[in-house]
N, C-alpha and C positions, 0 to 999 in steps of 0.2 A: 602577513599572515606567517605562521611558523608552522613547519614542515618537521616529521622526524627524518632521520638520514636516510632513511630506505625512500623516500619519496621527496627528497630537495632536488632532485634534479627535472620533477615535474613543472610545467609550464600551464598556464591557466587554458593557452590555446587546446595541448595536447587533451587535457581533459574534456573539454567541448566535442573533440573527434572521437574520442574512448569509446563514447556510448552512443549508441544508433537505436533510436526508435522504429522498432518492425511495424508494429501496429496497433493499435488502439480499439477498444469494443467496449460497450455498453452493455452491462448486467441488470436484470430487473429480477426482482421476486418470482420464484418458479410458479404462485398462485396470486391470485388477489390480494391484496393488504388492506388495510383501515385506511379510509380515505375521509379525512379530519384535518383540522385545524390545531396547530401543536404552538404555543405560546412559549416565548420564551422571556425568562426574569431578566430584569434590568443586568443583572452579572452576566447573564450569558449574552444578553445584546452586546455588552463591553467587549466581551473575551471574542466576540465575532470579527473583530478587528486586531485579533493576537494570528501569528504562525499557526497554521495547522499542526496537531500533533504528528510528528512522523518518527516511523519506528522502521530500522532496516533489520532483517532476518536473513542470514549467510547459511548455505547448505551446499555441503560437497556433491558432487554430482552424480544423482542418482537415477535421474531422467533430464530429458532435454526440456529448455525453456517453455517451448510450444506443447508438449504434454504438460508440464506443470500449469499452463495458462488454460488448457482444456480442463482440467483437473479441477483448478479455483475455480473456473466459472460455473462449474457445475455443484460444488459447494458453496460458492457466493448466492446462487440464486437459490438455494435452499435456506440458506440461513438468513436471507434477507426478509424471509417472510416473518420472522419472528424479531430482525431487527429494522423493521421497516423504516423506520426513522431517517436510517444513517442512507436511505437510498433516495432521500431528496423529494424534491417537490413535483420532478419529473419521472418519480420510482427509478430511477437508473445508477450505477455506480459503472465509474470510468476503470477499464484494466487494460493496461499498457504492456506489450510483449516487446524486451528490448534487448541489445547484447552488447557486451563490452569487450574490446581489445585489449582483456589483459590477464593474466594468470589469475587463476584464484589461490594458488599457492603462495604468491605473492603477498597477497592481504593477510593469509593464516601465518606466514612467518613473523610478519609485522604485528601478531597478536588482535589484528581486526582494528590496531589503532587509527585514530581519524586520518582519513583519506582525500586528497581535493577530488577524487573521483567521487566520493559519497554523495555529493551536492546534486547528481546527476542520476541517482539510483532511486532517490524517490520523488515523486511526483508533488504537483503544487508548489512549488520552491518560492514563487512568487505569491501565492496566495494569502490572502489577511481576510478578505469575508466573502461570503455569499448573496451578493445581492441582487444576482440574475435566476430566475428558475430553472435554466440550463447548466449553471454552474454546478459540479460535482461536489457532494458534500463530502464523499469517501473516494478515495482513487488509489488504485494497487498498482503497482509496476513490479514484474518479473523480468530480471534480469540473467541472461545467461552468460556465464563467462567460461574462458578454456579451463576447465575442471570442476566447477561447481555452479550455484546459481543462488541468486538474494531476490528476496522480497520484499518491496517496501512498500509500507503504510502512509500513509496523509489523511487524517480526518479533522474538518474543523472543530475547533475546540469548542465554539456556540452549540454544538452538536453531541457531544462527546468526551470527556475528560480521560485523563490516563487509563485511570482503573476500567474505564468502560469500555475503550480502545482494546483494552487488554484482554477482556472478556469476550469482545467480537472477533478476536484473533483465534483465543481458545476455542470458539464453537467453531470457527471455519477449519482448525484444525482436527478439530475432533469427528466433523463430517468426512474433513476429507480421508483421515485415517479407517472412517467404519463407514463407508457411505450406504452400506445395504444392510446395516445392523440398525435396528428401531432405536437408536439413543435420543435421550431427551436433549436437544441443543439447550447448552447455557443461557438462562435468560439474562436479558439486560437488565 
C-alpha cells in the first residue's frame, strides 16, 4: 500500500483506533410509501455482488456531528418518501455517527488525497450483496474531526448507479438547506 509522505508514519493499527463509532440509528420515510415488489434486471442482479458506490464529502466544521446527524435524520426521512426503493425491504436506512481523533486541517493540507483513515469513514466496507432482508441498501456515516466533519455514503450498486446516488445526495442537500420551504425534491 502506498501512502503520501504526510501519511507515511501511519500504521494500520493506528487507523483502526482513530475512528470511534458512537451510535447507529435506522431512519425510515416520514410517511408510508408504496409496498410492491421491484425486480432487478439480470445485469443489476450481477452488480449486487460488486462493492457499493461509496462517496465521501468533507465540510469545515459549521456544526457538531451530533447536530449534523439530527438534521440528516430529518432530511432522510423526508427524501426517502420519493426515493423509497433505497430504504430497502424493511424501509430503513442505516445512519451512523462517529468521531475521528485527527485534525481536519491535516487532511486539508494534503488536498484530501487518499489517506488510510478514509476506509473507516464510509460504511459497508465489506458489503458485496444484500441477501438478507435486514441488510441496509443505503448506509450513511457522519464523522466528526477536530475542525471539520465528513459524510460518507454507501449505496449498493444493484439499487442505484453513480448518477442516481448523486441525485439522492443532491435531494438530501436541497432538503437540508431549505427544510421549511416547499421545494420539489429531485426525482430519482
